[in-house]
KELOTOR-299155 format. One record per residue (C-alpha): residue number from 1; residue in three letters; x negated, y, z negated. Coordinates in nm, 2 decimals. Each point is the difference from the previous one (the first is absolute). Layout:
REM KELOTOR-299155
SITE   n res      X      Y      Z
SITE NUM ala      X      Y      Z
...
END
This chain:
REM KELOTOR-299155
SITE   n res      X      Y      Z
SITE   1 met -19.93 -21.57 -18.30
SITE   2 ala  -0.02  -0.17  -0.34
SITE   3 thr  -0.19  -0.33  -0.04
SITE   4 ile   0.11  -0.30  -0.22
SITE   5 asp  -0.17   0.15  -0.31
SITE   6 gly   0.18   0.34   0.05
SITE   7 ser  -0.30   0.20   0.13
SITE   8 asn   0.02   0.21   0.32
SITE   9 asp  -0.17  -0.11   0.32
SITE  10 ser  -0.34   0.18   0.00
SITE  11 thr   0.01   0.08   0.37
SITE  12 glu   0.34   0.16  -0.02
SITE  13 ser  -0.09   0.20  -0.31
SITE  14 glu  -0.31   0.14   0.15
SITE  15 gly   0.16   0.08   0.34
SITE  16 gly  -0.14  -0.05   0.35
SITE  17 pro  -0.36   0.07   0.12
SITE  18 leu   0.07   0.37   0.08
SITE  19 ala   0.15   0.05  -0.35
SITE  20 arg  -0.30  -0.16  -0.17
SITE  21 trp  -0.25   0.20   0.21
SITE  22 thr   0.19   0.32  -0.08
SITE  23 lys  -0.01  -0.08  -0.37
SITE  24 ser  -0.37  -0.07   0.01
SITE  25 val  -0.07   0.32   0.18
SITE  26 ile   0.20   0.20  -0.25
SITE  27 glu  -0.18  -0.16  -0.30
SITE  28 asp  -0.35   0.01   0.15
SITE  29 gln  -0.16   0.34   0.04
SITE  30 glu  -0.28  -0.13   0.23
SITE  31 lys   0.26  -0.15   0.24
SITE  32 arg   0.20   0.32   0.00
SITE  33 asp  -0.31   0.20   0.09
SITE  34 arg  -0.08  -0.25   0.29
SITE  35 leu   0.36   0.03   0.12
SITE  36 tyr  -0.02   0.38   0.00
SITE  37 arg  -0.32   0.00   0.19
SITE  38 ala   0.13  -0.24   0.26
SITE  39 leu   0.32   0.20   0.05
SITE  40 phe  -0.21   0.32   0.03
SITE  41 ile  -0.23  -0.16   0.26
SITE  42 val   0.30  -0.12   0.20
SITE  43 ala   0.18   0.33  -0.01
SITE  44 ala  -0.32   0.20   0.08
SITE  45 gly  -0.09  -0.24   0.29
SITE  46 phe   0.35   0.03   0.15
SITE  47 phe  -0.01   0.38  -0.03
SITE  48 leu  -0.35   0.02   0.16
SITE  49 val   0.09  -0.23   0.29
SITE  50 thr   0.33   0.19   0.08
SITE  51 thr  -0.16   0.34  -0.03
SITE  52 leu  -0.35  -0.04   0.14
SITE  53 phe   0.08  -0.24   0.29
SITE  54 pro   0.16   0.27   0.21
SITE  55 phe  -0.32   0.20  -0.03
SITE  56 tyr  -0.21  -0.30   0.09
SITE  57 trp   0.23  -0.06   0.30
SITE  58 leu  -0.05   0.36   0.12
SITE  59 leu  -0.38  -0.04  -0.03
SITE  60 val   0.01  -0.32   0.20
SITE  61 leu   0.20   0.17   0.28
SITE  62 ala  -0.22   0.30   0.00
SITE  63 leu  -0.32  -0.21   0.04
SITE  64 thr   0.15  -0.22   0.27
SITE  65 pro   0.00   0.12   0.36
SITE  66 thr   0.35   0.04   0.15
SITE  67 ser  -0.06  -0.26   0.27
SITE  68 gln  -0.06  -0.27  -0.27
SITE  69 ile   0.28   0.10  -0.24
SITE  70 leu   0.27  -0.18   0.19
SITE  71 thr  -0.21  -0.27   0.16
SITE  72 gly  -0.26  -0.07  -0.26
SITE  73 asp  -0.03  -0.32  -0.21
SITE  74 trp   0.09   0.08  -0.36
SITE  75 ser  -0.09  -0.33  -0.15
SITE  76 leu  -0.30  -0.01  -0.23
SITE  77 pro  -0.28  -0.21   0.14
SITE  78 ile  -0.07  -0.18  -0.33
SITE  79 ile   0.34  -0.09  -0.13
SITE  80 gly   0.20   0.01   0.33
SITE  81 val   0.30   0.20  -0.13
SITE  82 glu   0.16   0.31   0.15
SITE  83 phe  -0.12   0.29  -0.21
SITE  84 pro  -0.06   0.35   0.12
SITE  85 his  -0.37   0.08   0.03
SITE  86 pro  -0.19   0.25   0.23
SITE  87 gln  -0.05  -0.12   0.35
SITE  88 gly  -0.31   0.21   0.04
SITE  89 phe  -0.14   0.31  -0.18
SITE  90 asn   0.12   0.30   0.20
SITE  91 val  -0.09   0.28  -0.24
SITE  92 tyr   0.02   0.24   0.30
SITE  93 ala   0.38   0.00  -0.04
SITE  94 phe  -0.03   0.25  -0.28
SITE  95 val  -0.18   0.24   0.24
SITE  96 glu   0.22  -0.08   0.30
SITE  97 met   0.32   0.09  -0.19
SITE  98 phe  -0.12   0.36  -0.03
SITE  99 glu  -0.10   0.00   0.37
SITE 100 gln   0.34  -0.11   0.14
SITE 101 val   0.22   0.20  -0.24
SITE 102 pro  -0.08   0.31  -0.21
SITE 103 phe   0.08  -0.20  -0.31
SITE 104 his  -0.17   0.25  -0.23
SITE 105 leu   0.26   0.26   0.10
SITE 106 phe   0.28  -0.23  -0.09
SITE 107 met  -0.16  -0.06  -0.34
SITE 108 phe  -0.05   0.38  -0.04
SITE 109 asn   0.38   0.05   0.06
SITE 110 ser   0.09  -0.26  -0.27
SITE 111 phe  -0.24   0.17  -0.24
SITE 112 val   0.15   0.34   0.07
SITE 113 leu   0.36  -0.13  -0.04
SITE 114 ala  -0.08  -0.19  -0.31
SITE 115 ile  -0.19   0.29  -0.17
SITE 116 ser   0.26   0.26   0.09
SITE 117 thr   0.29  -0.22  -0.13
SITE 118 thr  -0.19  -0.08  -0.32
SITE 119 val  -0.07   0.37  -0.08
SITE 120 ile   0.37   0.09   0.06
SITE 121 val   0.13  -0.29  -0.20
SITE 122 leu  -0.23   0.07  -0.29
SITE 123 ala   0.08   0.37  -0.01
SITE 124 val   0.37  -0.05   0.00
SITE 125 ala   0.00  -0.31  -0.22
SITE 126 thr  -0.22   0.17  -0.26
SITE 127 leu   0.25   0.28  -0.05
SITE 128 ala   0.30  -0.24   0.02
SITE 129 gly  -0.16  -0.24  -0.24
SITE 130 tyr  -0.06   0.28  -0.25
SITE 131 val   0.37   0.10   0.02
SITE 132 phe   0.13  -0.35  -0.04
SITE 133 gly  -0.25  -0.11  -0.26
SITE 134 arg  -0.04   0.31  -0.22
SITE 135 leu   0.32   0.21   0.02
SITE 136 glu   0.35  -0.07  -0.13
SITE 137 phe   0.29   0.11   0.22
SITE 138 pro   0.35  -0.13   0.07
SITE 139 gly   0.02  -0.27   0.27
SITE 140 arg  -0.37  -0.09  -0.01
SITE 141 gly   0.06  -0.37   0.01
SITE 142 val   0.26   0.02   0.28
SITE 143 leu  -0.23   0.22   0.21
SITE 144 met  -0.29  -0.23  -0.06
SITE 145 leu   0.21  -0.29   0.12
SITE 146 val   0.09   0.19   0.31
SITE 147 val  -0.36   0.06   0.08
SITE 148 leu  -0.08  -0.37  -0.05
SITE 149 met   0.29  -0.10   0.22
SITE 150 ile  -0.18   0.17   0.30
SITE 151 ser  -0.27  -0.26  -0.02
SITE 152 tyr   0.26  -0.28   0.06
SITE 153 phe   0.12   0.14   0.33
SITE 154 pro  -0.16  -0.18   0.30
SITE 155 pro  -0.22   0.24   0.20
SITE 156 ala   0.20  -0.09   0.32
SITE 157 ala   0.30   0.18  -0.15
SITE 158 phe  -0.18   0.33   0.03
SITE 159 leu  -0.15  -0.06   0.34
SITE 160 val   0.27   0.10   0.25
SITE 161 pro   0.09   0.34  -0.16
SITE 162 leu  -0.36   0.09  -0.07
SITE 163 phe  -0.11  -0.09   0.36
SITE 164 asp   0.29   0.21   0.14
SITE 165 ala  -0.09   0.30  -0.22
SITE 166 phe  -0.37  -0.03   0.07
SITE 167 leu   0.07   0.01   0.38
SITE 168 gly   0.10   0.36  -0.06
SITE 169 asn   0.38  -0.05   0.00
SITE 170 ala   0.24   0.18  -0.22
SITE 171 val   0.07  -0.15  -0.35
SITE 172 val   0.38  -0.05  -0.02
SITE 173 ile   0.20  -0.11  -0.30
SITE 174 pro   0.17  -0.33   0.09
SITE 175 phe   0.38   0.00   0.06
SITE 176 leu   0.02   0.38  -0.06
SITE 177 gly  -0.20   0.12   0.30
SITE 178 ile  -0.16   0.28  -0.20
SITE 179 glu  -0.34   0.09   0.14
SITE 180 leu  -0.25   0.07  -0.27
SITE 181 phe  -0.31   0.09   0.19
SITE 182 glu  -0.21  -0.09   0.30
SITE 183 ser  -0.30  -0.21  -0.10
SITE 184 pro  -0.34   0.07   0.17
SITE 185 arg  -0.13  -0.28   0.22
SITE 186 leu  -0.22  -0.21  -0.23
SITE 187 val  -0.05  -0.32   0.19
SITE 188 asn  -0.36  -0.09   0.08
SITE 189 thr  -0.11   0.21  -0.30
SITE 190 pro  -0.11  -0.10  -0.35
SITE 191 ala   0.30   0.17  -0.15
SITE 192 ser   0.24  -0.24   0.16
SITE 193 met  -0.17  -0.28  -0.20
SITE 194 val  -0.12   0.17  -0.31
SITE 195 leu   0.35   0.13  -0.09
SITE 196 pro   0.18  -0.34   0.01
SITE 197 phe  -0.30  -0.16  -0.18
SITE 198 ser   0.01   0.25  -0.28
SITE 199 ala   0.38  -0.04  -0.05
SITE 200 leu  -0.03  -0.38  -0.01
SITE 201 phe  -0.29  -0.03  -0.23
SITE 202 leu   0.09   0.28  -0.24
SITE 203 pro   0.24  -0.20  -0.22
SITE 204 leu  -0.26  -0.26  -0.10
SITE 205 ala  -0.26   0.27  -0.08
SITE 206 ile   0.26   0.20  -0.21
SITE 207 phe   0.09  -0.31  -0.19
SITE 208 ile  -0.37  -0.09  -0.08
SITE 209 leu  -0.09   0.36  -0.11
SITE 210 thr   0.33   0.03  -0.20
SITE 211 thr  -0.09  -0.30  -0.21
SITE 212 phe  -0.35   0.13  -0.06
SITE 213 tyr   0.10   0.36  -0.08
SITE 214 ala   0.26  -0.12  -0.25
SITE 215 gln  -0.26  -0.17  -0.21
SITE 216 ile  -0.22   0.30  -0.05
SITE 217 pro   0.06   0.13  -0.36
SITE 218 asp   0.19   0.33  -0.02
SITE 219 gly  -0.26   0.13  -0.25
SITE 220 leu  -0.27   0.02   0.27
SITE 221 glu   0.22   0.21   0.23
SITE 222 asp   0.12   0.21  -0.29
SITE 223 ala  -0.36   0.07  -0.10
SITE 224 ala  -0.08   0.12   0.35
SITE 225 arg   0.31   0.22   0.00
SITE 226 val  -0.10   0.15  -0.33
SITE 227 glu  -0.33   0.10   0.16
SITE 228 gly   0.19   0.20   0.25
SITE 229 thr   0.01  -0.23   0.30
SITE 230 thr   0.32  -0.04   0.21
SITE 231 arg   0.18  -0.32   0.06
SITE 232 leu  -0.17  -0.03   0.34
SITE 233 gly  -0.34   0.06  -0.17
SITE 234 ala   0.07  -0.27  -0.26
SITE 235 leu   0.10  -0.24   0.28
SITE 236 val  -0.33   0.06   0.18
SITE 237 arg  -0.23   0.03  -0.29
SITE 238 val   0.14  -0.26  -0.25
SITE 239 ile   0.26  -0.23   0.14
SITE 240 met  -0.15  -0.08   0.34
SITE 241 pro  -0.35  -0.09  -0.13
SITE 242 leu   0.16  -0.23  -0.26
SITE 243 ser   0.21  -0.16   0.28
SITE 244 ala  -0.29  -0.06   0.24
SITE 245 pro   0.07  -0.38   0.04
SITE 246 gly   0.36   0.08   0.10
SITE 247 leu  -0.11   0.26   0.25
SITE 248 ala  -0.26  -0.23   0.14
SITE 249 thr   0.25  -0.28   0.03
SITE 250 ala   0.26   0.22   0.18
SITE 251 ala  -0.27   0.14   0.23
SITE 252 val  -0.15  -0.34   0.10
SITE 253 leu   0.33  -0.17   0.05
SITE 254 thr   0.13   0.29   0.22
SITE 255 phe  -0.33   0.01   0.20
SITE 256 ile  -0.01  -0.37   0.07
SITE 257 thr   0.37  -0.02   0.10
SITE 258 val  -0.02   0.30   0.24
SITE 259 tyr  -0.34  -0.12   0.14
SITE 260 asn   0.17  -0.34   0.10
SITE 261 glu   0.33   0.15   0.12
SITE 262 tyr   0.10  -0.04   0.36
SITE 263 phe   0.38   0.00   0.02
SITE 264 phe   0.06   0.38  -0.01
SITE 265 ser  -0.33   0.08   0.17
SITE 266 ser   0.07  -0.22   0.30
SITE 267 ile   0.32   0.18   0.07
SITE 268 met  -0.09   0.36  -0.09
SITE 269 ala  -0.31  -0.03   0.23
SITE 270 leu   0.17  -0.03   0.34
SITE 271 glu  -0.32  -0.13   0.16
SITE 272 asn  -0.25  -0.24  -0.16
SITE 273 ser  -0.31   0.23   0.01
SITE 274 pro  -0.22   0.18  -0.26
SITE 275 glu   0.11   0.33   0.14
SITE 276 asn   0.36  -0.07  -0.10
SITE 277 trp  -0.12  -0.10  -0.36
SITE 278 ser   0.05  -0.37   0.05
SITE 279 pro  -0.13  -0.18  -0.32
SITE 280 leu  -0.24  -0.29  -0.05
SITE 281 leu   0.24  -0.27   0.11
SITE 282 gly   0.06   0.19   0.32
SITE 283 gly  -0.37  -0.03   0.07
SITE 284 ile   0.00  -0.37  -0.07
SITE 285 leu   0.29  -0.05   0.25
SITE 286 ser  -0.19   0.20   0.26
SITE 287 tyr  -0.21  -0.31   0.08
SITE 288 gln   0.32  -0.17   0.13
SITE 289 thr   0.10   0.10   0.35
SITE 290 gln   0.26  -0.13   0.24
SITE 291 tyr  -0.23  -0.27   0.14
SITE 292 thr  -0.27  -0.06  -0.26
SITE 293 thr  -0.04  -0.03  -0.37
SITE 294 glu  -0.35   0.04  -0.16
SITE 295 phe   0.05  -0.21  -0.31
SITE 296 asn  -0.35   0.03  -0.11
SITE 297 leu   0.00   0.38   0.02
SITE 298 met   0.34   0.02  -0.18
SITE 299 ala  -0.15  -0.22  -0.28
SITE 300 ala  -0.32   0.21  -0.02
SITE 301 ala   0.21   0.32  -0.01
SITE 302 ser   0.22  -0.15  -0.28
SITE 303 ile  -0.31  -0.08  -0.21
SITE 304 val  -0.15   0.35   0.05
SITE 305 gly   0.34   0.16  -0.08
SITE 306 val   0.05  -0.19  -0.32
SITE 307 leu  -0.35   0.08  -0.14
SITE 308 pro   0.09   0.35  -0.14
SITE 309 ile   0.30  -0.15  -0.19
SITE 310 val  -0.22  -0.28  -0.14
SITE 311 ile  -0.25   0.26  -0.12
SITE 312 ile   0.26   0.21  -0.16
SITE 313 val   0.16  -0.29  -0.18
SITE 314 ile  -0.33  -0.12  -0.13
SITE 315 val  -0.09   0.34  -0.13
SITE 316 ala   0.34   0.08  -0.15
SITE 317 gln   0.12  -0.34  -0.11
SITE 318 glu  -0.06   0.07  -0.37
SITE 319 arg   0.20   0.33   0.03
SITE 320 ile   0.28  -0.18   0.19
SITE 321 val   0.03  -0.28  -0.25
SITE 322 ser  -0.01   0.23  -0.30
SITE 323 gly   0.25   0.23   0.16
SITE 324 leu   0.25  -0.27   0.08
SITE 325 thr  -0.03  -0.16  -0.35
SITE 326 ala  -0.04   0.31  -0.22
SITE 327 gly   0.30   0.17   0.15
SITE 328 gly   0.23  -0.26  -0.14
SITE 329 leu  -0.12   0.01  -0.36
SITE 330 lys   0.12   0.22  -0.28
SITE 331 glu  -0.25   0.16  -0.23
END
C-alpha cells in the first residue's frame, strides 16, 4: 500500500516473517548450513527411532519374564511415564528358546532354502542377463517386459495351482481338460518352496544383471573372443568379474527376501516342524500354543534369527549400494 509521499509500505514490500526468514537463509551461507544440519538431524533421528525402536522392544520383551510382561509396571521410576524397559534381566531366555524348540533347525531350513534359491536365481539370471544385455534379437524389449511383468503378479495368484500340483495331482490345462503330466508329490520338501521362490525373484535379478552387462564395453568381450574363448568363457572370465557389484546385489537381495519368507513356506509345509522344512518364522510361532504364548521366547528367537541378516547387510552394504546406483548409470 502506498503512503502519502508515494513510497510502498515497508512491511508489505518485505513480506511476512516467513518470507523474510526464507530470504535471509537464501542470502546467508552460514544460515543455510545450519538449516541443512538441523534438517539432517531431524530426518536421521526420525529414521533411527522408527527403525531401531522395534529392536529395542524385542530386547525388552526377551529380557522380561513372561509373568511380568502383561502385569508389570512399565512406567519409569524417575520420570513416571509409560515407556518400555526390561522388567528384570532374564538372559536365560536365549538359552531356554533352544531347549523348548529346536530353533537352530528352523534357522538351518531357512539358510538352505535361501542359499538354494540364490544359487538357482543367479545361475539363470546370469545367462538371461547376458542375452538381454549383450545380444540383439527381434522382440528383446517385449520379452524383457514380459519377464518384468511376472514380478508384479501377487504370489497368492500362483498358490492354488502350485499347491494342487505339488500334492501329486495331474497338471491339466484349464478349460480344455488336457492332462499334461502327473507331478511328483513335493509338499514338505525344499523343492516345493525353492521353485516358487526362484520364479518370483528371477525378474528382479535379471533386470539388475541386464543393466550391468549392458554397460560392459564390447571391446573387452571382443578381445577375449579373439583370444579363442567362447561367449560363455567371456561371460565367466570378463563380464561377471566386472559386474561383481550387480551380482552381489542380486544375491543379497534374493537371500534376504527368501530368508524372511513365510507365505509359501507355511502352506507347502503341511505341518509346522523342522522335519517338514518349516522356515525361521515357523520356529518363532512354535512358542505359541493353544493355551500359552511365550512372548519373551518369541522375542529372543526373533533377535537370534535376525542376527545373520544384520551381519550380511553390514558386510555387503557397500556392494549393495554400489550395485543399486551403478546399475542405473550410463558410462
